[in-house]
N, C-alpha and C positions, 0 to 999 in steps of 0.2 A: 492558506486557511483552513482554519480548525473545520472538521467536519462532523466530531462524534468524541466522545471520551469517556474512560472508563474511573475505576479507583485509581488505578495505577499506568495507564496509557493514554496518548493523546491521537486520533486518527486525523490525517491532516492531508491537504494537495501539495505537492512536491514542485514548487514554485517554478523551480529547474527542472524540468523533469528529464529522466531518461527515458522517457516514452513519450512523443507528442498524442496532444490530445486524439487525433482522427487515428493514430496507430494503434491505440485503447487506453490511453492514458496511465498516470503513477501516482500512485498515493503512499504516506510513509505512516507507519505506526512507529512512535516511540515513547520509550520511557517516561515517565514525568522525574526519575529519580537518575539523573545523569551521573551518578556515579556507579551506576550499572554500567559495565561496557559491555556485556555479552551476556548471552542465554543462560552459561554456564553459572552467573552470578545470582541467579534467580533463587527464588524459595519456591517452595512447589506451587501453592496455590497461586502465585504472581504466574510462574508459566503456566500452569492449566486457565488463567484467565487471558495470557498471550496467544495460545493456541487456537482457543475459542474465539478472540475478536479477529484473528487472523482467517479464520474461516468465515466467519460471518461479515466480515468487510470483503474479503475475493467475492462471495457469494451475491451479494448486494452490489458490488461494482460490476459485475457480468451481467446482471440482470439490468442494471441501469443505463449501461453505456450500450446496450442491445434496446430497451426502448427508446433512448435517444437516436439509435440508427447507426450506429459504430459496431459493426459486428464481431464481439469479441467472443469467439472460441475457446479461450483458456487463460488460466490467470496465473503467474509467475509470482513467486515468494523468493525475494533473497535476503541475506542476512549478512550485512557486509561491514562498513563501517572502515576500510582500507584508509579511504584517501584521509581520515582525520590526522595518519600520520606521515601525510606529506604535506601539510599544514602547520603541524606542530601543534593541532588542538586536542582536546581531552574526547578519546571516540565513547560515544555513547550506545547502548543496545537501539536499533531500529530494524525493521524489516520493509523491505520496499516491496511495495502490493502494483503489479504490473500487467493491464488489460493487453491480451492478444488478439488484435483483429484477423482475420482473414483477408482482409483487403489492405493490410498495411503498406505505405510504401517506403519508409525511412527504417522501422524496426522488424522486419518480413519476417510475418509467419510462416512456415515453424520452425527458423532458425533459431538461435541461443541469441538472448538481447546482445547485441554490441556494445560495451561500454570504455569507450577511449577515453583518456585524459580529459577535461573539459577545455583544458588549452588547446585544442585539436580545432574546435570550432562546429563539432560535429552538431551538437545540441543547440547551435545559435538560435534558428529559427522553429526549434519544439517550444509548442504552446502549451502551458497547462490546463489542467480541468477548469470549466468557467463554471459561473457560479450557478446554471441552470442543471449542470453536469452534478455538483456539488449538492444542490438541493435534493435531485434525483436519486443519487447515491444514498444521502441521510435519510431521504423516505424509505426506500430499501432496507438500510440497515435496523428499521424500524420495525419492517413487515417481517427480515428474517429473524427479528429477536423473538417475535412472536408463536414461533415454531418449534414445539416440543424437545426437538433438538438438540435446541439451543435453551434451554430453560437452565437458570442458576443451579435447580436442585440437581438436575440431571448432570452438572459439572463440579457440584459439590463446591460454588462459591456462594 
């Protein structure tokens, strides 16, 4: 489900998350132009837009999940896309944004995120973010964007 959109990117809930909701949650930032397979294909202005957006989303997600009672202490960002090769589909640039909760039961903090193949069943009972989570994250994105640090002028956008 879509949370936020910029000129070149869509921020969305990952409906088959690698981090279950109660362990901190999982958001994906994906490029609109699916011909861009990785960050090396970005022009400078779009790369700046992506960096700013990851920072905004990470900050908003941490605050939102804590507001909802999930003690997120860290946000992890991962740029992958390897699994597209397993299914013979075209890879596209996307960044995974993982909330890491201090009381996680599946993706234990402070260990690295464990990412086995989907066929293992490891993720079968993982819950995506719910509508209340998404609304709070959206609200927090709008608050973070009001900070001077993230003004478009500071980022030359």
